[in-house]
N, C-alpha and C positions, 0 to 999 in steps of 0.2 A: 503493499499499499505506500512506503513512503516514496517509493520508486515513480508511482504515478503522480505525488504531489509535485515532487523533484522535476517531472518531465513537463505538469501542467505551469509551472513556476517558470521554467525556462522560456516554455511557449511565450504566457506573458509578459515577460521581461522583454522578450526580442520584439512581439508586438509593439510592447512601449517605445522600446529605441527607435524604431521603424517609423513610430508616426510620431517622435519628436524629431527626427532627422528631418522626414518631409515638411513637416510644418519649419522648421529653421531655415530648409531651401528655398519655402515659398516666399518667406520672411525677409529673406537675404537679397532681395533686389535692390539695385541702384534706386535712388528718389534725386531729381536734378530740381533746384531751386534756381531762379533767374534774378538778378538784382541791375534794374535801369537806374543810373544816375547821370543828370544832365547837369552841365555849370558852364555857367556863362563865361567867354572870354574877354580882354581888356576891350578887345576892337569889335565888341558889341556882338559875336556870333556865341554858338554856343557846340558844346561837344559832348556828345551821348555816348556814354560810357556800359556798356553792356557783361554783364559778369553770370557765367553760368556756374554754380558750384554743386559738384556730387557727392551727396551724403550717401555713404553705406547704411542701411537697415541694420540694426542691432539685432543679433541670432541668438544673444544668450537669454535661456529662460529668464521672466521676471519673476524675483521670489514672491512668495506667497503675503498678501496684506499683513500690513504692522498690526491695523487696527481697522475695525468697521464699524463706519458710524450711518448709521441709518440715514436714508434720503428723508429731510424733511418733506411735510405733507405740504399740499396747496400746491404743485408745482403744477405750470400750463404742457408741458411735454415734456419728453426725455429722450435723447438720443448719443449714440454713441461715436465717438471722434476715435479714428483709426489711427495707430500709431504712427510718429513720424517725429522729426527733429523741429524744434521751437526753441529759440534762445541757445542755443549751442547744448541743448537736451533734449535726449532720446525720449519721448514721451510713448510709452505702451498705450494701447487703444485703452479707453477709459469711458465711463459716461458721464453725461452732462444735463442737467436736469434745468427750465426754464421757466421761472415765474412771474406773475405780473409785480411791478415793483414795491419789495417789501422792505420793511426798515434795515436788513440784512445784506440786499443787494437783489439781482437779478437774474441771477444764475448762480447753482449749487455744483462743484465740480468735485468727484469723489474722491477719495484718495488714491494712490498710485505712488509705483517705484519711478523715479524715472534717473537715466543715467546720465552721469555728468563727467565721466572718464570712460574712453575705449580704447582699445589697440586693435584699428582695423574696424570689424564688424563683430568684436567680442566685448563686452562690457567689463571693464574692471573696477568699478565702484556704482554700486546704486544708493540715491538718494531717497528718502521717505519725503512723500509730500502730503500732507492729511488734509480731509476732505474739508473746502473751504467756500467762501461767500465770495463773490466778485461783481464787482457795481455795475459793470458793462460782458458782454458776451465778445468773448476773443476765444474763436477755435482753432485749438492746438493739440 
């Protein structure tokens, strides 16, 4: 009977490893952001500079939530923001809820682990951001 459990464990572990690998490969796609800057020259003309930056998606699994704060009641709608870079921080997929203007704010952002240091596509430091209110909607 012990051999059966061992074989079952090995099959399940192999399946989990395969699923994590497929998920990491799917998330490992590059994202490109474009920044356009226009500068006026002393002669009255203008120079436009377009910079494209390729950011590698982080494939390191996100740690389990440090804390779970229930979403405050009274929201108008909720949606998920897909993982991506925002102000040099890799932000994983997270939930955002919108409210009619309350004293706290108009948006509730659920807590998430953000990656603030990485080596290529592997996160080397996760930083916890607790669930919080924001005065305006900024999707990141």
